[in-house]
C-alpha positions as a printed NumPy array, in Angstrom:
array([[-18.386,   6.853,  19.866],
       [-18.159,   4.42 ,  22.755],
       [-15.202,   2.107,  22.46 ],
       [-14.905,  -1.352,  23.939],
       [-12.227,  -1.429,  26.654],
       [ -9.768,  -4.321,  26.279],
       [ -6.393,  -5.243,  27.708],
       [ -3.32 ,  -4.763,  25.553],
       [ -2.928,  -8.541,  25.293],
       [ -6.542,  -8.945,  24.185],
       [ -6.151,  -6.218,  21.586],
       [ -3.012,  -7.843,  20.162],
       [ -4.941, -11.112,  19.944],
       [ -7.873,  -9.471,  18.17 ],
       [ -5.559,  -7.772,  15.678],
       [ -3.718, -11.032,  15.01 ],
       [ -6.994, -12.881,  14.472],
       [ -8.03 , -10.338,  11.862],
       [ -4.621, -10.405,  10.163],
       [ -4.584, -14.205,  10.034],
       [ -7.728, -14.211,   7.883],
       [ -5.442, -13.443,   4.933],
       [ -3.307, -16.355,   3.735],
       [ -0.663, -13.933,   2.448],
       [ -0.192, -12.596,   5.992],
       [  0.15 , -15.898,   7.91 ],
       [  3.783, -15.126,   8.821],
       [  2.925, -11.648,  10.103],
       [  2.031, -10.982,  13.736],
       [  1.342,  -7.942,  15.849],
       [  3.371,  -8.044,  19.038],
       [  2.689,  -4.826,  20.952],
       [  0.541,  -1.711,  20.973],
       [  1.867,   1.84 ,  20.845],
       [ -0.084,   3.749,  23.48 ],
       [ -0.842,   7.435,  23.8  ],
       [ -0.373,   9.317,  27.071],
       [ -3.751,  10.978,  26.497],
       [ -6.559,  10.098,  24.077],
       [ -6.337,  11.831,  20.708],
       [ -9.058,  13.952,  19.043],
       [-10.958,  10.83 ,  18.005],
       [-10.898,   9.449,  21.564],
       [ -8.424,   6.631,  20.883],
       [ -5.774,   6.   ,  23.534],
       [ -3.438,   4.055,  21.214],
       [ -2.094,   4.914,  17.785],
       [ -0.568,   1.835,  16.208],
       [  0.523,  -1.751,  16.646],
       [  3.947,  -3.138,  15.894],
       [  3.894,  -5.902,  13.289],
       [  6.621,  -8.502,  12.802],
       [  7.026, -10.706,   9.79 ],
       [  8.854, -13.991,   9.361],
       [  9.965, -13.12 ,   5.865],
       [  9.422,  -9.44 ,   5.274],
       [  5.93 ,  -8.023,   5.146],
       [  4.609,  -7.569,   1.64 ],
       [  2.942,  -4.343,   0.591],
       [ -0.354,  -6.229,   0.692],
       [  0.183,  -7.303,   4.309],
       [  1.134,  -3.781,   5.334],
       [ -2.099,  -2.504,   3.745],
       [ -4.128,  -5.167,   5.531],
       [ -2.387,  -4.373,   8.828],
       [ -3.051,  -0.648,   8.416],
       [ -6.728,  -1.326,   7.713],
       [ -7.045,  -3.733,  10.679],
       [ -5.45 ,  -1.201,  13.039],
       [ -7.531,   1.677,  11.684],
       [-10.793,  -0.192,  12.211],
       [ -9.768,  -1.399,  15.677],
       [ -8.818,   2.134,  16.759],
       [-12.408,   3.205,  16.014],
       [-13.847,   0.397,  18.125],
       [-11.482,  -0.293,  21.041],
       [ -9.368,   1.385,  23.693],
       [ -6.806,  -0.127,  26.032],
       [ -7.736,  -0.493,  29.694]])
């Protein structure tokens, strides 16, 4: 699968936009991407994004964040 190439800053912004669609997650924000030295078997060159929360991330927000990251890993790579 061809992935869209984005900067780390752009990817963080995209992830935050997706996360902010959920009212329960308004206090949660991704702040950096955990990169891989080499792409993994799927072709992704990053494996996760660090999420901060202003009041402790709920289980729901963690699930949303995991889903957002999983979908983004299928579609985008870092430049």
